[in-house]
C-alpha positions as CSV (number, residue, x, y, z in Angstrom):
1,M,-43.4,6.6,9.2
2,A,-46.2,4.8,11.0
3,E,-45.1,6.4,14.3
4,A,-45.3,9.9,12.8
5,I,-48.8,9.3,11.5
6,A,-49.9,8.0,14.9
7,Q,-48.4,11.1,16.6
8,L,-50.2,13.4,14.1
9,K,-53.5,11.6,14.8
10,S,-53.0,12.1,18.5
11,V,-52.3,15.8,18.0
12,V,-55.4,16.2,15.8
13,R,-57.6,14.4,18.4
14,R,-56.4,16.6,21.2
15,R,-56.5,19.8,19.2
16,P,-59.2,19.7,16.5
17,A,-58.2,23.2,15.2
18,V,-54.9,21.7,14.0
19,G,-56.8,19.1,12.0
20,I,-58.9,21.8,10.4
21,I,-55.9,23.9,9.5
22,L,-54.1,20.9,7.9
23,A,-57.2,20.0,5.9
24,V,-57.6,23.6,4.6
25,L,-53.9,23.7,3.8
26,A,-54.2,20.4,1.8
27,V,-57.1,21.7,-0.2
28,V,-55.2,25.0,-1.0
29,V,-52.1,23.1,-2.1
30,A,-54.2,20.8,-4.3
31,A,-56.1,23.7,-5.8
32,V,-52.9,25.6,-6.7
33,A,-51.4,22.4,-8.2
34,Y,-54.5,21.8,-10.3
35,Q,-54.7,25.4,-11.5
36,Q,-51.0,25.3,-12.6
37,S,-51.4,22.0,-14.4
38,R,-54.3,23.5,-16.4
39,Q,-52.5,26.6,-17.7
40,S,-52.6,26.8,-21.4
41,P,-49.3,27.0,-23.4
42,S,-50.2,30.5,-24.5
43,N,-50.3,31.7,-20.9
44,Q,-47.0,30.1,-20.3
45,L,-45.5,31.9,-23.4
46,S,-46.1,35.2,-21.7
47,D,-43.5,34.2,-19.2
48,V,-40.8,34.0,-22.0
49,P,-38.8,37.2,-21.9
50,E,-38.9,39.4,-25.0
51,G,-35.6,40.0,-26.6
52,V,-33.3,39.2,-29.6
53,L,-31.6,36.0,-28.5
54,V,-32.5,32.4,-29.2
55,G,-35.2,31.2,-26.8
56,Q,-36.6,34.7,-26.3
57,R,-39.9,36.2,-27.7
58,A,-38.8,38.3,-30.7
59,L,-39.1,42.0,-30.2
60,N,-42.0,43.3,-32.3
61,F,-41.3,46.0,-34.9
62,T,-43.2,48.0,-37.4
63,L,-41.6,49.2,-40.6
64,Q,-42.5,50.5,-44.0
65,T,-41.9,48.3,-47.1
66,A,-40.1,49.7,-50.1
67,D,-43.5,50.0,-51.8
68,G,-45.1,52.0,-48.9
69,R,-47.0,49.4,-46.9
70,T,-46.7,49.2,-43.1
71,V,-45.7,45.8,-41.8
72,S,-45.4,44.6,-38.2
73,L,-43.7,41.4,-37.1
74,A,-46.8,40.8,-34.8
75,D,-48.9,40.5,-38.0
76,Y,-47.2,37.2,-38.6
77,R,-47.8,35.6,-35.1
78,G,-49.0,32.1,-35.6
79,R,-46.7,31.5,-38.6
80,P,-42.9,30.8,-38.7
81,V,-40.9,33.8,-40.0
82,L,-37.4,34.3,-41.3
83,V,-36.2,37.9,-40.6
84,N,-33.2,38.8,-42.8
85,F,-31.1,41.9,-42.2
86,W,-29.3,42.9,-45.3
87,G,-27.8,45.6,-47.5
88,T,-27.3,46.1,-51.3
89,W,-23.6,46.2,-50.7
90,C,-23.6,42.7,-49.1
91,T,-22.2,40.0,-51.6
92,V,-23.4,37.1,-49.4
93,C,-26.9,38.6,-49.3
94,R,-26.9,38.8,-53.1
95,E,-26.0,35.1,-53.2
96,E,-28.6,33.9,-50.7
97,F,-31.6,36.0,-52.0
98,P,-32.3,33.6,-55.0
99,V,-32.5,30.8,-52.4
100,F,-34.7,32.8,-50.1
101,E,-37.0,33.7,-53.0
102,Q,-37.3,30.1,-54.1
103,V,-38.1,29.0,-50.5
104,Y,-40.5,31.9,-50.0
105,R,-42.5,31.0,-53.2
106,R,-42.5,27.3,-52.2
107,Y,-43.7,27.6,-48.6
108,R,-45.6,30.9,-48.2
109,D,-48.9,29.3,-49.0
110,Q,-48.2,26.8,-46.2
111,G,-47.7,29.7,-43.7
112,F,-44.0,30.5,-43.9
113,E,-43.0,34.1,-44.3
114,I,-39.7,35.9,-45.0
115,L,-39.3,39.5,-44.1
116,T,-36.2,41.2,-45.4
117,V,-35.0,44.3,-43.5
118,N,-32.8,46.6,-45.4
119,I,-30.3,48.5,-43.3
120,G,-30.3,52.2,-44.0
121,E,-30.9,52.5,-47.7
122,S,-33.6,54.4,-49.7
123,A,-36.9,53.0,-50.8
124,A,-35.9,53.6,-54.5
125,A,-32.6,51.7,-54.1
126,V,-34.3,48.8,-52.4
127,R,-37.1,48.7,-55.0
128,Q,-34.5,48.7,-57.9
129,Y,-32.5,46.0,-56.2
130,A,-35.6,43.8,-55.7
131,Q,-36.6,44.4,-59.3
132,D,-33.1,43.5,-60.7
133,M,-33.0,40.4,-58.5
134,G,-36.7,39.3,-59.3
135,L,-37.6,39.3,-55.6
136,S,-41.3,39.2,-54.4
137,M,-40.6,38.9,-50.6
138,P,-41.5,41.9,-48.5
139,M,-38.6,44.4,-48.5
140,L,-38.8,46.4,-45.2
141,L,-36.8,49.6,-44.7
142,D,-34.9,50.3,-41.5
143,S,-33.9,53.8,-42.6
144,D,-32.8,55.0,-39.2
145,R,-31.3,51.6,-38.3
146,A,-33.3,51.5,-35.0
147,I,-34.5,47.9,-35.5
148,T,-31.1,46.8,-36.6
149,Q,-29.6,48.2,-33.4
150,A,-32.4,46.8,-31.2
151,Y,-31.8,43.4,-32.7
152,R,-28.0,43.8,-32.2
153,V,-27.2,43.2,-35.8
154,F,-23.5,43.8,-36.4
155,G,-23.0,42.2,-39.8
156,T,-24.9,41.2,-42.9
157,P,-26.5,39.0,-43.6
158,T,-28.0,38.3,-40.2
159,N,-30.8,35.7,-40.3
160,I,-33.3,35.2,-37.4
161,I,-35.7,32.4,-37.5
162,I,-38.9,32.8,-35.4
163,D,-41.4,30.0,-34.7
164,K,-45.2,30.3,-34.8
165,N,-45.3,31.4,-31.1
166,G,-42.9,34.3,-31.8
167,I,-39.9,32.6,-30.2
168,I,-36.5,33.0,-31.8
169,T,-35.3,29.5,-32.6
170,D,-32.1,30.4,-34.5
171,R,-29.9,33.4,-35.2
172,M,-27.1,33.3,-37.8
173,T,-24.7,35.9,-39.0
174,R,-23.8,34.2,-42.3
175,G,-25.5,33.0,-45.4
176,L,-28.0,30.2,-45.3
177,E,-27.6,27.1,-47.5
178,E,-30.8,26.0,-49.3
179,Q,-30.9,22.5,-47.8
180,A,-30.4,23.8,-44.2
181,L,-33.1,26.4,-44.7
182,V,-35.6,24.0,-46.2
183,R,-35.0,21.6,-43.2
184,Q,-35.7,24.4,-40.7
185,V,-38.7,25.6,-42.6
186,E,-40.3,22.1,-42.8
187,N,-39.6,21.5,-39.1
188,L,-41.2,24.8,-38.2
189,L,-44.2,24.1,-40.4
190,K,-44.7,20.6,-38.8
191,Q,-44.7,22.3,-35.4
192,A,-47.2,24.9,-36.6
193,S,-49.8,22.4,-37.8
């Protein structure tokens, strides 16, 4: 190693231009390394691919609710969200909705949101279902099933959990048990604060 340094010093003494080039190169490398180390997490998030799989940024969507409001997933950026794809015919959905409603009421003031996406049914049918079940969560309508297809939903219920940065952290095609959901929500809220 000492011999290599001595040879480098000898070359630099004989050819000063090589020394200047090496010095400039060292400064450029240091500047690039410094700049990359200072990148904020939000800039790094833009490198995460958008998609529908765990680890990807959730595809944004905009849908109407059963009561006529327009809702976009992007409106909830900065908060953890559970997106639930469901249908009135789904018996597992009927079983998990009381759990969702309880968790929604318990955690919504802390920043957690649940968006239910009904697959292909009318606003009147969804409103009646929500009323019969005593649900206050936003009931979105995917009338043409475009979002359902984009999210590759092949069965109900399909539950997708998204963190505050819009990254999908879990995707399940089954009902969620209350304790498991509460654990996930509390972990996401800890990360969000």
